[in-house]
C-alpha positions in Angstrom: 31.3 7.3 -3.5 28.4 5.6 -1.7 28.2 5.7 2.0 30.2 2.6 2.2 33.0 3.8 0.3 32.9 7.1 2.3 33.3 4.8 5.4 36.1 2.9 3.8 38.1 6.5 2.8 37.6 7.4 6.2 39.0 4.2 7.6 42.3 4.6 5.6 43.2 8.0 7.0 42.1 6.5 10.5 44.8 3.6 10.1 47.4 5.8 8.9 47.4 5.4 5.0 47.8 1.5 5.9 45.9 -0.3 3.0 46.7 -3.5 4.9 45.4 -2.5 8.4 42.3 -1.0 6.7 41.5 -3.9 4.5 41.8 -6.3 7.2 39.6 -4.0 9.4 36.8 -3.6 6.7 36.8 -7.6 6.0 37.9 -6.9 2.3 40.8 -7.6 0.0 43.7 -4.7 -0.2 43.4 -5.0 -4.2 40.1 -4.0 -3.9 40.7 -1.1 -1.6 43.1 0.4 -3.9 41.1 -0.3 -7.2 38.1 1.7 -5.3 40.5 4.7 -4.4 42.1 4.6 -7.9 38.9 4.1 -9.8 37.6 7.3 -8.0 40.3 9.2 -8.7 40.3 8.3 -12.2 36.7 9.0 -12.5 36.6 12.5 -10.8 40.1 13.6 -12.2 41.2 14.4 -8.8 44.0 13.3 -6.4 42.8 12.6 -2.8 46.2 11.0 -1.5 49.8 12.1 -1.8 52.1 9.2 -2.5 55.6 8.3 -1.8 57.5 5.1 -3.0 53.9 3.7 -4.5 52.4 4.0 -1.1 49.6 6.4 0.5 51.4 9.2 2.5 49.0 11.6 3.2 46.0 13.8 2.2 46.3 16.3 -0.8 44.4 19.6 -0.4 41.3 18.1 -2.2 41.5 14.9 0.1 41.6 17.4 3.2 38.4 19.1 1.9 36.5 15.8 0.9 37.6 14.1 4.2 35.8 17.1 6.3 32.8 16.8 3.9 33.2 12.9 4.4 32.8 13.1 8.2 29.9 15.7 8.1 28.2 13.2 5.5 28.6 10.1 7.6 27.6 11.8 11.0 24.4 13.2 9.0 23.7 10.0 7.7 23.9 7.7 11.0 21.8 10.5 12.5 19.4 9.9 10.0 19.3 6.3 10.9 19.1 6.8 14.6 16.1 9.2 14.0 14.3 6.6 11.6 14.8 3.6 14.2 13.7 6.1 17.3 10.8 7.1 15.5 9.4 3.4 14.9 10.7 2.7 18.5 8.9 6.0 20.3 5.8 5.8 17.8 2.8 6.3 20.0 -0.5 7.5 19.3 -3.9 7.0 17.8 -5.5 6.6 14.5 -8.9 6.2 13.0 -9.2 4.4 9.4 -12.8 3.8 8.0 -13.0 0.7 6.2 -16.3 -0.8 4.5 -17.1 -4.2 5.9 -16.6 -6.1 2.3 -13.2 -4.5 1.7 -11.8 -5.0 5.1 -13.1 -8.9 4.6 -11.8 -9.2 0.9 -8.6 -6.9 0.9 -7.5 -6.2 4.5 -7.9 -9.5 6.5 -4.4 -10.9 5.9 -2.6 -7.7 6.9 -4.4 -5.3 9.1 -4.2 -7.9 12.2 -0.4 -8.0 11.4 0.1 -4.1 11.5 -2.0 -3.6 14.6 -0.2 -6.4 16.7 3.2 -4.5 15.5 2.5 -1.4 17.0 1.1 -2.3 20.5 1.7 1.8 21.3 -0.6 2.8 18.6 -4.4 2.9 19.2 -6.2 1.6 16.1 -9.7 2.6 15.7 -11.2 1.1 12.7 -14.9 2.3 11.7 -16.7 -0.3 9.5 -19.0 1.7 7.2 -20.1 2.1 3.7 -17.7 3.7 1.2 -20.4 6.3 0.9 -20.8 7.0 4.8 -16.9 7.0 4.9 -16.7 9.6 2.3 -18.6 12.0 4.7 -16.7 10.9 7.8 -13.4 11.6 6.0 -14.5 15.1 4.9 -15.7 16.1 8.4 -12.5 14.8 10.1 -13.6 12.0 11.7 -11.6 9.6 10.1 -8.0 9.9 9.5 -7.7 7.4 6.6 -10.8 6.2 4.7 -10.8 3.4 2.2 -13.2 4.2 -0.7 -14.1 3.3 -4.0 -13.3 5.0 -7.3 -14.5 7.6 -8.2 -14.5 8.8 -4.7 -16.7 12.0 -5.7 -14.6 14.2 -3.4 -12.8 16.9 -5.5 -8.9 16.3 -6.0 -7.8 19.6 -4.2 -9.6 18.0 -0.8 -7.7 14.5 -0.9 -4.7 12.4 -1.7 -6.1 9.0 -3.2 -3.9 6.0 -3.6 -5.3 2.8 -5.4 -4.7 0.0 -3.5 -6.6 -2.8 -5.8 -8.5 -3.1 -8.9 -10.8 -5.5 -9.9 -14.4 -5.8 -11.0 -18.2 -6.8 -9.5 -19.3 -10.6 -10.8 -22.7 -12.1 -10.2 -22.9 -14.7 -7.3 -25.8 -17.2 -7.7 -26.5 -20.8 -6.3 -25.8 -23.3 -8.5 -29.4 -24.2 -8.6 -30.1 -20.8 -10.4 -30.7 -20.6 -13.8 -28.2 -18.1 -14.6 -25.6 -20.8 -13.1 -24.8 -22.3 -16.3 -23.8 -19.0 -18.2 -20.2 -18.5 -18.8 -20.7 -14.8 -18.8 -23.7 -12.6 -17.8 -24.9 -9.8 -19.6 -27.0 -7.1 -18.1 -30.0 -7.8 -20.1 -29.7 -11.4 -18.4 -30.5 -9.7 -15.3 -33.8 -8.2 -16.2 -36.2 -8.3 -13.7 -34.1 -11.1 -11.7 -34.6 -10.8 -8.1 -31.4 -9.3 -6.5 -29.6 -9.0 -3.0 -28.2 -5.8 -2.7 -26.0 -3.6 -0.2 -28.0 -0.9 1.3 -27.7 2.5 0.2 -24.8 3.3 2.7 -22.5 1.4 0.3 -21.3 3.1 -2.9 -21.8 -0.4 -4.7 -25.5 0.3 -4.2 -25.4 3.4 -6.2 -23.1 2.0 -8.9 -25.3 -1.2 -9.5 -28.2 1.4 -9.7 -26.6 3.7 -12.4 -25.5 0.6 -14.3 -29.1 -0.9 -14.5 -30.2 2.6 -15.4 -27.6 2.7 -18.0 -28.3 -0.6 -19.7 -32.2 0.0 -19.4 -32.7 -3.1 -17.7 -35.1 -3.2 -14.8 -33.6 -3.7 -11.5 -35.6 -6.1 -8.9 -34.5 -5.9 -5.3 -35.5 -8.4 -3.2 -33.6 -7.7 0.0 -31.0 -5.2 1.3 -28.5 -5.3 3.8 -25.0 -3.9 5.1 -23.4 -7.3 5.5 -21.8 -9.1 2.4 -21.9 -12.5 4.0 -25.7 -12.4 4.6 -26.2 -11.3 1.0 -23.9 -14.3 -0.1 -25.6 -16.6 2.1 -29.2 -15.4 1.0 -28.3 -16.6 -2.8 -27.0 -19.8 -1.3 -30.6 -20.6 0.5 -32.8 -19.0 -2.2 -32.0 -20.3 -5.9 -33.9 -17.3 -7.0 -31.5 -14.7 -5.9 -28.4 -13.3 -7.3 -26.1 -10.5 -6.1 -23.4 -8.5 -6.9 -19.8 -8.6 -5.3 -16.2 -8.2 -6.1 -14.6 -11.0 -7.7 -11.7 -11.3 -5.0 -14.5 -12.8 -2.5 -14.6 -15.9 -4.9 -10.8 -16.6 -4.4 -10.9 -15.9 -0.2 -14.3 -17.2 0.6 -14.8 -20.2 -1.7 -18.4 -22.0 -1.4 -19.3 -25.3 -3.1 -23.1 -24.5 -3.7 -22.3 -21.1 -5.0 -20.7 -19.8 -8.4 -19.2 -16.4 -9.6 -19.8 -15.7 -13.2 -17.9 -12.7 -14.8 -20.0 -9.9 -16.6 -19.9 -8.5 -19.8 -19.2 -4.6 -19.3 -18.7 -5.1 -15.7 -18.7 -2.3 -13.1 -15.1 -1.5 -12.0 -14.2 -2.3 -8.4 -11.4 0.0 -7.7 -10.4 0.3 -3.8 -8.3 3.5 -2.6 -6.7 4.8 0.5 -7.6 8.5 0.8 -6.6 11.1 3.1 -7.5 14.8 3.5 -4.9 17.1 1.8 -3.1 19.3 5.0 0.3 20.9 5.4 1.3 18.3 8.2 0.1 14.9 9.3 1.0 13.3 12.8 3.7 10.7 12.7 1.7 8.0 13.4 -0.5 8.8 10.3 2.2 9.2 8.0 3.7 5.7 9.4 0.6 4.0 8.9 -0.2 5.1 5.5 3.1 4.8 4.3 3.0 0.8 5.8 -0.2 0.3 4.3 0.8 1.6 0.7 4.1 -0.5 1.0 2.4 -3.6 1.6 0.0 -3.2 -1.1 2.3 -2.0 -3.5 4.1 -5.2 -2.9 1.3 -7.1 -3.7 1.2 -5.7 -7.2 4.6 -6.8 -7.9 
């Protein structure tokens, strides 16, 4: 029996074994109630009720034991639900979340405001820093949760890491750029092309430099910034520039005069939420982490 059926079982006893009254009280049919009892007794090969003239008259010894256990289970279940709702109602505290500016725009803009407004008794401190800096902030305990990129370059024994989005970097250029007509960009196409790139506080900066070195292509950096929209607008204004940004930027912030071109052998862009491993977390931290993961898991499905 599940929780619902346990309640049915208890209601039968509370109604002095009168199935008609019990069925009426539970808003179900009497045949359905009878079937539930008979099916359970048959499947478990046990008799819970004594019978007289085909009607329930009392409990067998097994039924008495089962009734006592059922009362304990229902009481515990009701307490669990009460605690669950009280936790949500009484949830108060503070949480610090580190999110790179690019990620907060591309991934969190449609959800973060909602979770903040839905929890007025929780103080949210959002640190917008590059993933490179946030890694250090997480390790020294300055943030409770850090949004990083894989590989996080932190030993797995130190953190719990949860993937929330997987994509890749693509080339963004002005429609007037000579690369704009290509359907796919190779690394050789970017040889000595003028690039607008995130500064060294961002993991993307390091991934891009490593990719150029790995493909034996010369990287020509014309400007650096911590602002993804500045990088994007720079490519719009200056037709000679290109930048590398995650693909989701194209759908969330469409521009008529800029094109996004996928790459051959692209740099993966895998976003994770990370938390230091510890024996216990605060109720606020556990609740917010669970809410974030639930949201992003639902997005995948």
